[in-house]
N, C-alpha and C positions, 0 to 999 in steps of 0.2 A: 216247588215239586218239580222234578227233573223229568225228561221227557218220558226215560224210561220207568219213572211214576207214573205219568197220565198214562202212557200206554198201557201197564198193568190192569191201572183202575178201570178203563175201558174195556177189557179185554171181561174183568170180575162184572161189571156192569151188564154184559152182551152175553153173557153164559148164565148169570141170574132171569134174564128177560127170556133167555129162551125156555129157562129149568121153567119159570112161570107162565109162559106164554098161553096154556089152555086157560089162563084164568086172566088173560087179559085179550081185551079186543085189538083189531089192526090197528085202530087209530090211535089207540093209548100205545100199542105197541111203537108205531113208527112216532110219537112225541117223546118217546123215551129216546130212541135211535138219533133223531133228528137233532135232541139236546148236545148230544157227544159229539168234541170237536175231533173225534179220531176216524178216518173217512173207515166206513163198514160197508161191505155189499153181502149180500147172502146165494149163493148159487145152488139148485138141487141137484138133484142124484146125476141129472142130466148133463151138469154141469152148466145149467144155465142162468142168465143172470137173473133173480126174480123180485131183486130188494136191494135197495142199497139208501142210504141216509145224507144229509145235505151236503154232511162234510166230505162225503166219497163224491159227490156229483160236483162239487167245488174242485176239487184236486183232480178228478176224472177230464172233466173237461168237455163232459159228452150229457146230453140231457139224457132223461132217465127216458125218454119215447125209444131214443135211439141205441139204449142199452136191453133193457128189458126182455127177454125171451131170446136173447140171442146167447150164443155159447161163448167156453173161453178161446178154441177153437178161432170162430169166425172173428174174436175180438182183436186177438195178437197174431193170427196165423200160426202158420205150422211149424216155422223153427223156433218163435219165442213158447208155444203150445209144447213143443218136446222139451223143454227144459223146465215147465210148470206141472207137467202132467206127473213125475212121480209123488210130488207131493199131494196133488191134488186126491188123488189116487190110495194114499194111507187116510188122509181127512175121510173120505167117502168109505174106507174100512172100518171107520169108528176110530181113528188114532189123531189127536190133537197134534199137530206138528207148526213147528216155525222153521221158517227157511228165508235168508235174502240172499236177492239175485241184483243184477243188472236186468233194465227190461226196456226194450222200446214200445215207447204208446202211441196209439194212435194219431197223437198231434204232432211224431217226429221227434219229441225228447228223447233222450236217456234218461232214465231213475234210476237210482239205488234205492231199496225197498225192501223193507221187512214185516215178512207179512204171518201172520200166525192164524193158522185154519184151525176151526172149532166145529167138529162134527154136532149135528140136530138128529137126533132120533125120536123115534115114534114112542110109545109105550109098550111095544114088544122090543123094543131092541134094534128095530129095523133104522138104518140112519136117511134121513130124506134129502137130508143136502148137509152144506158147512156155511157159517158166518169166516170171512174173511176181513179179517182186522189188520189196516197195513199202517206201515209207518212211511213218509218219504223219508230216508236219509242222504239224500243227495246234497244238500246243503251240507250238512257233517262230514259228507265224507269229501265234498271241495274243500271244504274249510280247514281239513284233516291235513290234504294234499297241499295246499297253500302255505299251512305251518308247518310240515315237511320241507316244502321247498325254499321258505322264511329262514328253518333252521341251516338248513345246508347252506345258505345263501351267507347267515351271520357267522356259520362257522369258517367258512371260506376265508370271508372279508375279515374275520379275527385274524386268522392262521396269517392272513398276510399284514396286517396289522403290527403282528407280534413279530413276522419279519423284518418290518419297516423298523420299528420300536429295534431291534437285537442288531440292525445294523447303524441306527443312532446312537444307540450307547458305545457300540465300535467306534465310530466318530466322535463322539465326546471325548472316549478314553482319551485317544490322541491329540486332544485340539489344545492348541496351547495360546491361544486367542480369545476374547470375546468375539470378534468379527465370525469365525469360525462355527462357532457356535449358534450363532443365530442364522447364519446361512443355512447351516443344516436343518435348524429347526422350521425357517421358512419353505425349504424344500419337503420336508415331511408335511407341513401343513398344509400345502398346494396339491397332494396326491391323497391327502385322509380326511380333509373335510373341506366344506366351502369355503373359499378363501380367495379373494382377489384384492387382498391386502392384509399387511402383517405388521403391527407396531412393539416393541420389546421396551421396556424400563426396566432398570435397580434399582432396588427400594436403599437407599443411606437411612439404618437406624440410628446412626447420631444424628442426624439432624432431619432425622422425622420425615424425610423430602424423597420422591421418585428422579432419577435419572433417565433421559429418553438417552436411549444408545444405538436403536437402529428400526430404520423403518421403507415399508417394502408395498409398492403397489403399482398398478397401470404396468406391472413386467420390471419397474425398475426401481432403484434404492434412490432414500431421498437422505438428504443429509438432515440431521437433526444434531447436529454440536452445538449452534448455538442458542435450541431452546433453553430457558430457564428452568433449575427445580421446581418443580410440581408438590409443593406441600400437601403430604398425605390426610391432610384435616380440610381439604378442598373439596369438592363436588366434582364427579366425575366416576364411570366404571372403573376406569384403574386403580384409582386412587380408594376406591368403594371394597375391591377384590385384594386390596393390602391389610385396610381398616378389619376385615369380616373374615377374612383368609376362606372365602367362598368362593365360588364361580357365579361371574355376573354376567347374566344376557338381557342384551338390548333388542327390543323387537321394534318397528318402526323408526326404526333407528333417524332417518333425515328429518320425519315429522319433529320428533322430540329435538333434534337440533337447531331446526329451525323456531320451533317455540321459545327456545332457551331455558328447556327444562334441564339440560345437564353440561359441564364440558367436556363434548363428545369432538372427536380429531376423523375428518376425511382424509384416508389414506389413497382415494385413486382421485382420477380429474373427474370433471362435469361435461368434456367436449362429447362424449359420445352419448351427451344427454341420461345415460343412467346414473343410481346412485344410491348408495350403501342403505340395506335395508335392516338389516340385523347386522350383531357384533356379540362376540362370545371373549371376557378377557378370563383366563385363568391366573391362580396367584403360581410363581415359582418357588415350590417350598422344600426344604431339606432339613431332616434334625430339627422340626418344629421350627425352623427359622424362613421369615419370608426373605426371599433373594430379591424378587421381582415382579414384573407382569408380564402376559404377550397375550395380546387381542390381535383377531382375526375378524377379517366383515364380507359380509356376502350382499351381492345383487337384493337375495332371494330374502324376502320375511319370513319370518319364526323358520331360517336355515336349521338352526341348532338342533338336533337331537342328542339324547343320553349318551348312544356312543359316539358321538362329535366329542362332547364332553370327555367323556373316559381318555378316548385316543389324546386329546391335547392335553389333559391333566398329566396321563403318565410320561409324554412328551416335555411337559414344560419342568417336571420335577426330574427329570434327569439333568435337563439342561440346567436346573439350579445345582446337581450336584458337581459339575463340571465345571460353573461358574464359581463356584463355593472353595472347588480343588483350586481353582486358581488365584484365586485370593489366600488361602493357604498358604502357596508354596510362593507366592510373590511378597506376603505378609513375613520381611525379614529382619527390618532392622526398625528404630527408633524413628529415624527419619520418615518414615510412612506416616508415623502415628503424626508425629508434628505437621506435618503436611495435610494431613486430613483432619487435623484441630484448625490450623490456620484457614482453610478453606469453608470450615465449618464458622469459625468469627467471621471472616470476611462474608460467609451472607446473610447472616446477623445484622452484620454492618448495610449492608446494600438493603437488606429487608429494611430498616429503620429510615435510609433513606430517601428511600422509595415510598414509601408511606408519609415525611415530613416533607417533600416537595409538590406532592398531589395536592393537599389542601386548598395553596396558593396561587397554584395549576388552574384549578378548580374555578376558583373567581375572573381571573385573566382571560382565560377560553372563555368561558361561558358570557363575561359581559363583553367582548370582543365580538364574542357573535352576535350577539343582542345588537351591539353599536351599527350593525349590517343592514337593520331594519329601518329603513326610512319613515317608519312610524314614527322612530321615540322622539320626545319632543327635547330643547336644549336644557332643563334643568334634570331629567332624566340621562341625557350623554355625559352632562357636568359630570352626576354621580358616579356615572358609570367609568370615567376617566379618573375618577379619586378612588375609587375602591381597584381599578386595576395598578394605577402609582403605587398604591399605598401596600397591595399582593405583593408587586413586583419587589418593593424595597422590602418586605417580609423575606422573602425568596433568596436574595439575596446577604441577608441578613441569619437563613437557615444555614446559607455555604457555609458560614461564620463560626457557625454552632453545632457543628454535625460531631464535632466531641463531646459537645456538652451532651445531646442525644444520647450519644452511644455509653455515658456515662449512667444514662437511668437505668440503663439494664443493669449496672454495678452498685445504683443507688449512691453515686456520687456526683450527683448534678449540682452545680453552683448557679444561685441566680441573685440579683441585686433587685431587695424588694424596696419599696416605698407604698406610701399609701394610695390605693387603687379603688377608682371607683365602679364598681358591680356594672353598674348599667352600661358604661359605658365601653367594657369590655364585650359583654352580650351584644349590646347592638354590632358591633364590627364583627361580631361573629357570623350574626344574621344577616349582615350585608354580604359578606363573603359565601354563603351556604344558598343565598337567595335564589341565583340563576340558577344552580342545580334542583332545587326543589321545583321550580317553577319549568324547569324540562320535562318534570314527572307529573305535573298538575298538579304539585302538592301544596295545600293552605299552610302557610307558615305563619302561626298566632302568637303575639307578645304581650304581657302583661307583666309591668311595673308598679308593684307596690310603691308608696313613699316611704322616705323616711328611712333605706335600711342600710345607708352608711355605709365608707367605703371599707374595706380590707386592706391587710397588710399582704403587699405581693408585687408580683413582677406581670406588668399588663401584657405584656406578648406572652407569656407562660400560659397565663391565667385565659386569653384570648385561644390560646390552642386547647385548653380543656374545653371550651364552650365550641368549638370548631369540631373535636372529635367527637361531641357526644349529639351534633346537631348533623352530621356527616354521618354519624352511623343509622340516627332516626330514619332523616331520609331514604338510605340504602335500603332501609328493609322494609320501608312503606309504600304499598305498592301506588302504584295509579292513581290521583285522587283523592289521595287522603291527607292526612292533617300531622301536622308536627307542633305542638304550642311549649312554649316558651315562657316561664314565670319566675321572676326575681321576686323574693320576700324576705321579711326579716321574721327570724326564731329567734326572740330573747337574744342571747351574746352572740348570735349567729347569722349572716345572709347564706341565702338560699334560694341555690338556682336549679329548677326542677324543669326536664326536658323530658315529654308526654307525647309518644308517638302512635299512632293509631295500625300500628304494621302487624308483623307475622309473630309478634312475642318472644318468648323465651321457655325452653322446654324446662321444666322445675327440676331436673336431673343435673342440668347443665348451670343453673341459677348460679351456683355457689363459685363455679370457676369462668364466671364472665370475664373477670379483669386480668385472668393468668395470661400471661404473654405467650402467642402462639395458638393459643387454644380456641377452638370453635365449635358450634353444635354440631351435630352430629345425625339434625332431624333436616324440619324443612330451610331453616334459614340457612344454613351451610350449601346445600346442597344448588338453592338458586342463585347464591351470592357470594357465595366463596368468600375472598381475603386473609391478611397475613394474619390477622388475629393481634396485633399492635397498639391499635388507637385506643382500646380501654384500659389495656396496662400502660401505655402511656400517661392517660387521665391520671388512673388510681396513683402513680409514681409522684406527679406535680402536684395531684391534692394535697398529698401527706405532708407532701415538701413544705405546703404553706399552711400546714399544722391543720387542715381540714380533714374531712374524711369524703367518700363518697359509697354510694349504695345503688345496688338496681334491685328493679321488681317487676315482676309482670304476672299475672294469671294464668299465664300459660299460651300454649303456640294457639295463634291464630287472634291473641285479646291485645296483644301490643304488648309495651313494654315504657317502665317510668325511670328514668336517671337522675338522682338527687346529687348533688354537690353542697355542702356546708363549708362556710370558710368563718372563722372566728374574725366579726366586726370592731372597728377600731370605733372608742368612744366619741362620740360629737366634741366633747368640749377638749379635747387633746388635740383638734384637726383643724380646730375655728371654720367648722362646717357652718353655711352661709343660709339655710334653711330647712324643712322636711324632706323637699324633696333631694336631698342627699349630694348638689354641689358644693365641692370643697374646695378651699384653698391648701392642696398640700403644702405640709410644711417637713419639711424633708429631712430634721433632725427629729419630727416629732416620732417615728418608726420604734427607734433606740428607747427616747423616754418612755412610752407604751411600756415595749417590754421589761425593762428597769423597773415601773411599778408593780408591774403584775410578779416579779422575782425578787421584790424587796421584802427582805425578813423571810422569805421562804427556805424550810429548813430543808435539806437535801440531802440525801443520802447516797454516796458514790464509792461503788465496790468496784475495783479493778486491779488484776497483778503486777499490770505494768506500772512501776514507778512515774515514770515521764509522764504517762497518757494521765493516772492517778493527778499528777503535779496539774497539769495542763488543764485538765475538765474542773478542778477547785479554783484555778486562778478566772478561768473563765466568766463562771459560776461568783464568782464573788465580787466581781467588778460590775455583775450587774445587783448588788445586794443580797444575794442570799446568803443565808448562814449556811456552810457547808460540813458535813463530815464524810471526811475520806478514807477508806481503808482498803487494806490488800487482800482479805481474801474474807470467803463467806462465812466462818467462823469469826471474823474480825464484828463482820455485819452486826450478828448475834448479839453480839456484846454491844455496840452502839445502840442496837435496840432497846435492849434493857434500861438503858438513859433517857428514850422517849421516842415516840415514832414519829419519822418525816413525815413531809408534806409531797414528798419525790420521791422516788427508788431511781437513780441512774445505775445499770448493771452491766458488768461485762457476761460474757455467756463462757467461752474459756479460760477456767481456771483450775489451779489444782485442788484436791479434795473435794469441796464440793463444788458444783458447776452455776453457770446463772438458773439455769432449766430448775434446777434442783430449789434451789432458794427462793425462786418467784414460786414455787407452788408450794412450800413450806409457808411463806409468806401469806397466799390464800389462803391455806386453809386456817391459819391461828386468825385471819382477817374475816372470816367467815363467820366466825364463833361469837366475832364482836359486830359486826355488822358494818364494817369498814371495808373499804378498795381505794389503797394506795394507788395515784398514778404512778407507772413504772414503764421505765422507758430502757430497751434490750440496747444497749450500748456495742457493737462487736465485729469485728473482721469477718464474722461467718457471716458472708453477702447475700447469698445466694437465695434464690427464690424458696425453695424448700426451709432453708433456713428461717426468712421471715416469717413463714406458716408455722414455723415451728415454736417461736418466739410467743406469735400472738395465742396457740393454740394452750401454749404452759401457763399464760397469765398475763403478758406484758400487755398494756397498749398502745405500745409503737415499739419499730426495731427502726432503729441507726445505724446504717454503716459506716466504719471507719474506712480511713482518714477520718475525722473530725475536722466540720467546719464551721468554727466559731459563731458568726454570723447562725447561718443555719441551725446548729444548736439549740441558740437561743431561741429561734423563730418556732421547732418545734416543741420547745418546753413550753413556752408562752403559750401557744396556740392549746398544748393539750392541760394545763395548770386550768387556761380559761374555759374549756368545755366542760372540766370538771366540775367547775363552781354552777 
């Protein structure tokens, strides 16, 4: 109900009560009037107060004893009475009247009132007095005045903002370098919004990173040229603004930074004892494209309002247009494109190198720190020295293997396989990671089932697989949590299972957890960041060993489990001493085992390159396989009429029907027969998308050319063994 509705209702009730007053007693009449929320008074024909309700008494601020019997002239004085008299006379003449006036009340306050005077007559029509129904409009009038003043102020500020934006656009239009744009944007921000510091980064869409370009705080510009690129997948308000294309406001900024809840940067010093309490980040966007971000900070908490957001968004978008125009003007030759591609490759290389070097450094630094503790016994010190030496040698080897690590990205990694004890690999990796876990009070438990047996692989690379899984588990497990490692046998496979009680994996991110540079967009990423390379490296290395890796999680906050499966070499072939898995490694046993698997294996090879076809045929036949080699998909269908193979090796890019079409047709025919022929895509299309496309089409494995004979045999043997 609106105030006017309430007023009308009260008036109607008063009129009804007066009309029925002959049948109502005084007490009943007073009960009715006192129940009404509207101030009401009754004055007689001599203009003297004879009655008022409780609402009027509270509103007027005078007790009834001081009011009853006194006239309007006595209560309000001559000057006020002169203003009220015309309306009172009309009421006493029998006319209902309504008026609004500013009135000075006896308590010294000045009030805006709306008064309705309802005459009351006897049975013969003689007016005996009138009822005054009062509405206090003071608050509403003040609110209206405040609203008018605020509106006028807002219009004035908006006009000033438009003028500043106009000047900014003119300046941007003549700017020929980024620094001019950044400084103009800074000057605009300092007079338009709360701003004690500003940070500007540009978005490199090709590399999916932000590059720091400009910072200013405490009245000085800050050199940001040495800051590394910041992955957009990492946490922080600027990266979030790029991902979501939305404004990001952070309040309680300093407290959030102290608690480590996000990657927040402080743009001002702390010498004056003041710290930023809020920040505003707006994306710079033009034509649907994100150019970068602008962040401003304030000492005041909750400093940024909607008008601040509007001002900075408009300025940022003007800056985006200016920056984009510069990019288009400067983008004149292929040399620039080549340079950008070169930088992209360099960054991927450096990111991979950083990931590789951190693993042994963790053990070296962790155990070095622990050795300063005088409470360590000699046995523990000896163990620490052994681990430090081993990891130092591992780090030296990593430097030699930088090119091999980079080949992981292109699927061209080479390694020397040998019979390898899985338990020893896991124990070495656990020792490396244990100091990191201890630093977070994380319990690291291991379980080794007997009789797991050796696998064919390179110990150092397999240790790297377990390293990465353990470091990942420790990283995403909170203080006091638990990480469990279990080594077991599952038929023809050795299985390494790493389970943690950490933050878990969101269901929508689980399918992408092994993709390069992909990270979750929920609490895991916001808290921990990271390059997103470790699990991708795990997948590449495991698959190159003929194995498989998978991730499982019941969701966020419920931990995660990573399972690695590798084909086991049979005990008889490698002279295992006992069921506990200790083996006398025979260097020639690996190839012999693979030859046994391939002996008599019927293989159909499809490749339109004659040299590649001859090479693959020769490699497989040397290991005892029966090979049918054809140059086209049509020829492959002809070969299939003579019998179904045990294994298909197929190129992707071929004239006529390509490898994708061939495998889809094959799987369609097999589904009717209840068959699934092991199939490997052997192709020069080596990208992540190509691998995903091949697996989606129906291939079990994707092997990138050029072909490494030993690696190809290992992959085929692993696949065939798993199928058994």
